[in-house]
GUSE-217373 format. One record per residue (C-alpha): x, y, z; residue number from 0; residue in three letters. Coordinates in steps of 0.5 Angstrom, whole numbers, padded with zeros to 4 digits. Layout:
GUSE-217373
{pt {X, Y, Z}, NUM, ala};
...
This chain:
GUSE-217373
{pt {0002, -0056, 0010}, 0, unk};
{pt {0002, -0053, 0003}, 1, unk};
{pt {-0002, -0047, 0002}, 2, unk};
{pt {-0006, -0050, -0004}, 3, unk};
{pt {-0008, -0056, 0001}, 4, unk};
{pt {-0011, -0052, 0006}, 5, unk};
{pt {-0018, -0054, 0007}, 6, unk};
{pt {-0024, -0050, 0005}, 7, unk};
{pt {-0027, -0050, 0011}, 8, unk};
{pt {-0021, -0047, 0015}, 9, unk};
{pt {-0020, -0042, 0010}, 10, unk};
{pt {-0027, -0040, 0011}, 11, unk};
{pt {-0026, -0040, 0018}, 12, unk};
{pt {-0020, -0035, 0017}, 13, unk};
{pt {-0025, -0031, 0013}, 14, unk};
{pt {-0030, -0031, 0019}, 15, unk};
{pt {-0025, -0027, 0023}, 16, unk};
{pt {-0024, -0022, 0018}, 17, unk};
{pt {-0031, -0020, 0017}, 18, unk};
{pt {-0032, -0020, 0025}, 19, unk};
{pt {-0033, -0013, 0027}, 20, unk};
{pt {-0033, -0015, 0034}, 21, unk};
{pt {-0026, -0017, 0033}, 22, unk};
{pt {-0020, -0013, 0035}, 23, unk};
{pt {-0017, -0009, 0028}, 24, unk};
{pt {-0010, -0012, 0029}, 25, unk};
{pt {-0013, -0019, 0029}, 26, unk};
{pt {-0017, -0018, 0023}, 27, unk};
{pt {-0011, -0015, 0019}, 28, unk};
{pt {-0007, -0022, 0021}, 29, unk};
{pt {-0013, -0026, 0018}, 30, unk};
{pt {-0013, -0021, 0012}, 31, unk};
{pt {-0006, -0022, 0010}, 32, unk};
{pt {-0007, -0030, 0012}, 33, unk};
{pt {-0012, -0030, 0006}, 34, unk};
{pt {-0007, -0026, 0002}, 35, unk};
{pt {-0002, -0031, 0003}, 36, unk};
{pt {-0007, -0037, 0002}, 37, unk};
{pt {-0010, -0034, -0005}, 38, unk};
{pt {-0015, -0038, -0009}, 39, unk};
{pt {-0022, -0036, -0010}, 40, unk};
{pt {-0025, -0038, -0003}, 41, unk};
{pt {-0020, -0033, 0000}, 42, unk};
{pt {-0022, -0028, -0005}, 43, unk};
{pt {-0029, -0029, -0004}, 44, unk};
{pt {-0028, -0028, 0004}, 45, unk};
{pt {-0024, -0021, 0002}, 46, unk};
{pt {-0030, -0019, -0002}, 47, unk};
{pt {-0035, -0020, 0003}, 48, unk};
{pt {-0031, -0015, 0008}, 49, unk};
{pt {-0032, -0009, 0003}, 50, unk};
{pt {-0038, -0007, 0007}, 51, unk};
{pt {-0034, -0005, 0013}, 52, unk};
{pt {-0034, 0002, 0016}, 53, unk};
{pt {-0027, 0002, 0017}, 54, unk};
{pt {-0024, 0006, 0011}, 55, unk};
{pt {-0017, 0003, 0013}, 56, unk};
{pt {-0019, -0004, 0013}, 57, unk};
{pt {-0023, -0003, 0006}, 58, unk};
{pt {-0017, 0000, 0003}, 59, unk};
{pt {-0012, -0006, 0005}, 60, unk};
{pt {-0017, -0011, 0002}, 61, unk};
{pt {-0016, -0008, -0004}, 62, unk};
{pt {-0009, -0007, -0003}, 63, unk};
{pt {-0008, -0015, -0002}, 64, unk};
{pt {-0013, -0017, -0008}, 65, unk};
{pt {-0008, -0013, -0012}, 66, unk};
{pt {-0002, -0016, -0009}, 67, unk};
{pt {-0005, -0023, -0010}, 68, unk};
{pt {-0005, -0021, -0018}, 69, unk};
{pt {-0011, -0026, -0019}, 70, unk};
{pt {-0015, -0023, -0025}, 71, unk};
{pt {-0022, -0026, -0021}, 72, unk};
{pt {-0021, -0020, -0017}, 73, unk};
{pt {-0022, -0015, -0023}, 74, unk};
{pt {-0030, -0015, -0022}, 75, unk};
{pt {-0030, -0014, -0015}, 76, unk};
{pt {-0024, -0008, -0016}, 77, unk};
{pt {-0028, -0005, -0021}, 78, unk};
{pt {-0035, -0005, -0017}, 79, unk};
{pt {-0031, -0001, -0012}, 80, unk};
{pt {-0028, 0004, -0016}, 81, unk};
{pt {-0034, 0006, -0019}, 82, unk};
{pt {-0038, 0006, -0012}, 83, unk};
{pt {-0037, 0014, -0010}, 84, unk};
{pt {-0040, 0012, -0004}, 85, unk};
{pt {-0033, 0009, -0002}, 86, unk};
{pt {-0028, 0013, 0001}, 87, unk};
{pt {-0023, 0016, -0004}, 88, unk};
{pt {-0017, 0012, -0001}, 89, unk};
{pt {-0021, 0006, -0002}, 90, unk};
{pt {-0023, 0007, -0009}, 91, unk};
{pt {-0016, 0009, -0010}, 92, unk};
{pt {-0013, 0003, -0008}, 93, unk};
{pt {-0018, -0001, -0012}, 94, unk};
{pt {-0015, 0003, -0018}, 95, unk};
{pt {-0008, 0001, -0016}, 96, unk};
{pt {-0010, -0006, -0015}, 97, unk};
{pt {-0013, -0007, -0022}, 98, unk};
{pt {-0006, -0004, -0024}, 99, unk};
{pt {-0002, -0009, -0020}, 100, unk};
{pt {-0006, -0015, -0023}, 101, unk};
{pt {-0005, -0012, -0030}, 102, unk};
{pt {-0010, -0015, -0034}, 103, unk};
{pt {-0011, -0011, -0041}, 104, unk};
{pt {-0018, -0011, -0041}, 105, unk};
{pt {-0019, -0007, -0035}, 106, unk};
{pt {-0016, -0001, -0039}, 107, unk};
{pt {-0023, 0002, -0041}, 108, unk};
{pt {-0025, 0002, -0034}, 109, unk};
{pt {-0019, 0006, -0032}, 110, unk};
{pt {-0019, 0011, -0038}, 111, unk};
{pt {-0026, 0012, -0035}, 112, unk};
{pt {-0024, 0015, -0029}, 113, unk};
{pt {-0017, 0019, -0031}, 114, unk};
{pt {-0022, 0025, -0030}, 115, unk};
{pt {-0025, 0023, -0024}, 116, unk};
{pt {-0027, 0029, -0019}, 117, unk};
{pt {-0023, 0026, -0014}, 118, unk};
{pt {-0016, 0027, -0015}, 119, unk};
{pt {-0013, 0022, -0012}, 120, unk};
{pt {-0017, 0017, -0016}, 121, unk};
{pt {-0016, 0020, -0022}, 122, unk};
{pt {-0008, 0020, -0021}, 123, unk};
{pt {-0008, 0013, -0019}, 124, unk};
{pt {-0012, 0011, -0025}, 125, unk};
{pt {-0007, 0015, -0030}, 126, unk};
{pt {-0001, 0011, -0026}, 127, unk};
{pt {-0005, 0004, -0027}, 128, unk};
{pt {-0006, 0005, -0034}, 129, unk};
{pt {0001, 0007, -0035}, 130, unk};
{pt {0004, 0001, -0031}, 131, unk};
{pt {-0001, -0004, -0035}, 132, unk};
{pt {0002, -0001, -0042}, 133, unk};
{pt {0009, -0001, -0040}, 134, unk};
{pt {0009, -0008, -0037}, 135, unk};
{pt {0006, -0011, -0044}, 136, unk};
{pt {0011, -0007, -0048}, 137, unk};
{pt {0017, -0007, -0044}, 138, unk};
{pt {0023, -0011, -0046}, 139, unk};
{pt {0027, -0010, -0040}, 140, unk};
{pt {0029, -0016, -0036}, 141, unk};
{pt {0025, -0019, -0031}, 142, unk};
{pt {0030, -0018, -0025}, 143, unk};
{pt {0030, -0010, -0027}, 144, unk};
{pt {0022, -0010, -0026}, 145, unk};
{pt {0022, -0014, -0019}, 146, unk};
{pt {0022, -0011, -0013}, 147, unk};
{pt {0027, -0013, -0007}, 148, unk};
{pt {0021, -0012, -0002}, 149, unk};
{pt {0017, -0018, -0005}, 150, unk};
{pt {0011, -0012, -0007}, 151, unk};
{pt {0008, -0011, -0013}, 152, unk};
{pt {0009, -0004, -0014}, 153, unk};
{pt {0005, 0002, -0018}, 154, unk};
{pt {0011, 0003, -0023}, 155, unk};
{pt {0017, -0001, -0025}, 156, unk};
{pt {0024, 0002, -0022}, 157, unk};
{pt {0028, 0007, -0027}, 158, unk};
{pt {0034, 0004, -0030}, 159, unk};
{pt {0038, 0010, -0028}, 160, unk};
{pt {0042, 0009, -0021}, 161, unk};
{pt {0045, 0016, -0021}, 162, unk};
{pt {0042, 0019, -0014}, 163, unk};
{pt {0042, 0026, -0016}, 164, unk};
{pt {0039, 0025, -0022}, 165, unk};
{pt {0033, 0021, -0019}, 166, unk};
{pt {0032, 0026, -0014}, 167, unk};
{pt {0031, 0031, -0019}, 168, unk};
{pt {0026, 0027, -0023}, 169, unk};
{pt {0023, 0025, -0016}, 170, unk};
{pt {0022, 0033, -0014}, 171, unk};
{pt {0020, 0035, -0021}, 172, unk};
{pt {0013, 0037, -0021}, 173, unk};
{pt {0013, 0038, -0029}, 174, unk};
{pt {0015, 0031, -0030}, 175, unk};
{pt {0010, 0025, -0031}, 176, unk};
{pt {0007, 0022, -0025}, 177, unk};
{pt {0009, 0015, -0028}, 178, unk};
{pt {0017, 0018, -0029}, 179, unk};
{pt {0017, 0020, -0022}, 180, unk};
{pt {0014, 0014, -0019}, 181, unk};
{pt {0020, 0010, -0023}, 182, unk};
{pt {0025, 0015, -0020}, 183, unk};
{pt {0022, 0014, -0013}, 184, unk};
{pt {0022, 0006, -0013}, 185, unk};
{pt {0029, 0006, -0016}, 186, unk};
{pt {0031, 0011, -0010}, 187, unk};
{pt {0028, 0006, -0005}, 188, unk};
{pt {0032, 0000, -0009}, 189, unk};
{pt {0039, 0004, -0008}, 190, unk};
{pt {0037, 0004, -0001}, 191, unk};
{pt {0043, 0009, 0002}, 192, unk};
{pt {0043, 0015, 0006}, 193, unk};
{pt {0043, 0019, 0001}, 194, unk};
{pt {0037, 0016, -0003}, 195, unk};
{pt {0033, 0016, 0003}, 196, unk};
{pt {0034, 0023, 0005}, 197, unk};
{pt {0032, 0024, -0003}, 198, unk};
{pt {0026, 0021, -0001}, 199, unk};
{pt {0024, 0024, 0005}, 200, unk};
{pt {0024, 0031, 0001}, 201, unk};
{pt {0019, 0028, -0003}, 202, unk};
{pt {0014, 0028, 0003}, 203, unk};
{pt {0013, 0036, 0002}, 204, unk};
{pt {0012, 0036, -0005}, 205, unk};
{pt {0007, 0034, -0010}, 206, unk};
{pt {0000, 0031, -0009}, 207, unk};
{pt {-0003, 0027, -0003}, 208, unk};
{pt {-0002, 0021, -0007}, 209, unk};
{pt {0005, 0022, -0009}, 210, unk};
{pt {0007, 0024, -0001}, 211, unk};
{pt {0003, 0017, 0001}, 212, unk};
{pt {0007, 0013, -0004}, 213, unk};
{pt {0013, 0016, -0001}, 214, unk};
{pt {0011, 0014, 0006}, 215, unk};
{pt {0010, 0007, 0004}, 216, unk};
{pt {0017, 0006, 0001}, 217, unk};
{pt {0020, 0009, 0007}, 218, unk};
{pt {0016, 0004, 0011}, 219, unk};
{pt {0019, -0001, 0006}, 220, unk};
{pt {0026, 0001, 0007}, 221, unk};
{pt {0025, 0001, 0015}, 222, unk};
{pt {0031, 0006, 0016}, 223, unk};
{pt {0032, 0011, 0022}, 224, unk};
{pt {0034, 0016, 0018}, 225, unk};
{pt {0027, 0017, 0016}, 226, unk};
{pt {0024, 0018, 0023}, 227, unk};
{pt {0024, 0025, 0024}, 228, unk};
{pt {0021, 0026, 0017}, 229, unk};
{pt {0015, 0021, 0018}, 230, unk};
{pt {0014, 0024, 0025}, 231, unk};
{pt {0013, 0031, 0022}, 232, unk};
{pt {0008, 0029, 0017}, 233, unk};
{pt {0004, 0025, 0022}, 234, unk};
{pt {0004, 0031, 0027}, 235, unk};
{pt {0001, 0035, 0021}, 236, unk};
{pt {-0006, 0036, 0022}, 237, unk};
{pt {-0007, 0039, 0016}, 238, unk};
{pt {-0004, 0034, 0012}, 239, unk};
{pt {-0008, 0029, 0008}, 240, unk};
{pt {-0011, 0023, 0012}, 241, unk};
{pt {-0008, 0018, 0007}, 242, unk};
{pt {-0001, 0021, 0008}, 243, unk};
{pt {-0001, 0021, 0015}, 244, unk};
{pt {-0004, 0014, 0015}, 245, unk};
{pt {0002, 0012, 0011}, 246, unk};
{pt {0007, 0015, 0016}, 247, unk};
{pt {0004, 0012, 0022}, 248, unk};
{pt {0005, 0005, 0019}, 249, unk};
{pt {0012, 0007, 0016}, 250, unk};
{pt {0014, 0008, 0023}, 251, unk};
{pt {0011, 0002, 0025}, 252, unk};
{pt {0015, -0002, 0020}, 253, unk};
{pt {0021, 0001, 0023}, 254, unk};
{pt {0019, -0001, 0030}, 255, unk};
{pt {0024, 0003, 0034}, 256, unk};
{pt {0023, 0005, 0041}, 257, unk};
{pt {0022, 0012, 0039}, 258, unk};
{pt {0017, 0010, 0034}, 259, unk};
{pt {0013, 0007, 0039}, 260, unk};
{pt {0013, 0013, 0043}, 261, unk};
{pt {0011, 0017, 0037}, 262, unk};
{pt {0005, 0013, 0035}, 263, unk};
{pt {0002, 0012, 0042}, 264, unk};
{pt {0001, 0020, 0042}, 265, unk};
{pt {-0004, 0019, 0036}, 266, unk};
{pt {-0008, 0013, 0039}, 267, unk};
{pt {-0014, 0018, 0040}, 268, unk};
{pt {-0013, 0022, 0034}, 269, unk};
{pt {-0020, 0025, 0031}, 270, unk};
{pt {-0019, 0022, 0024}, 271, unk};
{pt {-0021, 0015, 0025}, 272, unk};
{pt {-0016, 0012, 0019}, 273, unk};
{pt {-0010, 0016, 0023}, 274, unk};
{pt {-0012, 0013, 0030}, 275, unk};
{pt {-0013, 0006, 0027}, 276, unk};
{pt {-0007, 0006, 0023}, 277, unk};
{pt {-0003, 0008, 0029}, 278, unk};
{pt {-0007, 0002, 0033}, 279, unk};
{pt {-0004, -0003, 0027}, 280, unk};
{pt {0003, 0000, 0027}, 281, unk};
{pt {0004, -0001, 0034}, 282, unk};
{pt {0002, -0008, 0033}, 283, unk};
{pt {0007, -0008, 0028}, 284, unk};
{pt {0012, -0005, 0033}, 285, unk};
{pt {0011, -0010, 0038}, 286, unk};
{pt {0011, -0016, 0033}, 287, unk};
{pt {0017, -0014, 0030}, 288, unk};
{pt {0021, -0013, 0036}, 289, unk};
{pt {0018, -0020, 0039}, 290, unk};
{pt {0021, -0027, 0038}, 291, unk};
{pt {0014, -0029, 0035}, 292, unk};
{pt {0017, -0025, 0029}, 293, unk};
{pt {0022, -0030, 0028}, 294, unk};
{pt {0017, -0036, 0027}, 295, unk};
{pt {0010, -0033, 0025}, 296, unk};
{pt {0008, -0032, 0017}, 297, unk};
{pt {0002, -0029, 0018}, 298, unk};
{pt {0003, -0022, 0019}, 299, unk};
{pt {0006, -0018, 0014}, 300, unk};
{pt {0007, -0010, 0013}, 301, unk};
{pt {0001, -0007, 0011}, 302, unk};
{pt {0000, -0001, 0005}, 303, unk};
C-alpha cells in the first residue's frame, strides 16, 4: 500500500502506540519512525502529542524526525519546543536543528533570537541552522553535491574538498567556524575510508559537546568496526556530556557487532536516564540488524 493511501485511523493507531507510556520504548521508537515514513499532517499531529513525555531521548527523537520529514507544518511545533526552557537541552537543540533541516527562511528570526542562548548546545545549533538555511538558499552547487548518501538531512552540506588531511585539519581546528567544521565532517563521512574514519574518531575528543555528539552520529551512519574502540571510550567516560554518550551508544547499536552488543549490555543500568535508554534502543538495533527481519521490515530506522 502506498504511504499516501494509508487510512487516517491506521495512522492514528500507530500514533497511539507512540504516545502510550506503558509500551516498551523500542516499540514506541518503531511507531515514531513509521510515522516519519508515512508523513503528512496526521503523522505530524501524532508526533506533536508526544512532546509531554518524560523521556528526553524520545522527545529529542520526535524533533529529529520532524526535521527529517522536512514538512513546514512542523515549524510552529519546533519553535514552541525551542522556546520552552523547561525542555531538556538536547530536546531544544534537536528542535533548532530540525528547523534548519526544514529550511524555511521565515524561521530565521526565531533562530537568531537564540544564537546567544545560555545553553551552549542550543546556541551553537541555532548558529548552524541559520548557516544551513542561508547556504542552501544561496548555493549554486549541484544537487548531487548536497545530497547525503545516507538518505539523511544533515545540519551542513559536505565540503567540496576531498583531501583527507586537509579536511582533518579543518575538522579539528577550533578556530574555524562550526559550519565549516561540520562541512568537513560530512565530507569525511562520505569519503568513508579508514583514513577518513580515523580522522573523524579524533573528533570525539575535541570541541564542544554538540560537535562531539555529531561525530558519534556520523560514525553510526558509517557503521565501521574501526570506530568501535573510540565510541566505547566515550560511552564509558562518565564525565562526558550525556548527549555525546547517548549518541555513542546508538552508533554502537548501528554497527551491531557482537563486541558492540557486549559493550552496550554493560550500560543498561547507567545512572543517566538518556544513556540507559539509548543502550536499550541500541541493543534493539543490534538485534534487528543481525536478524532476518532486517531483510524485510521497513519501519525501524537508525536513530539520531
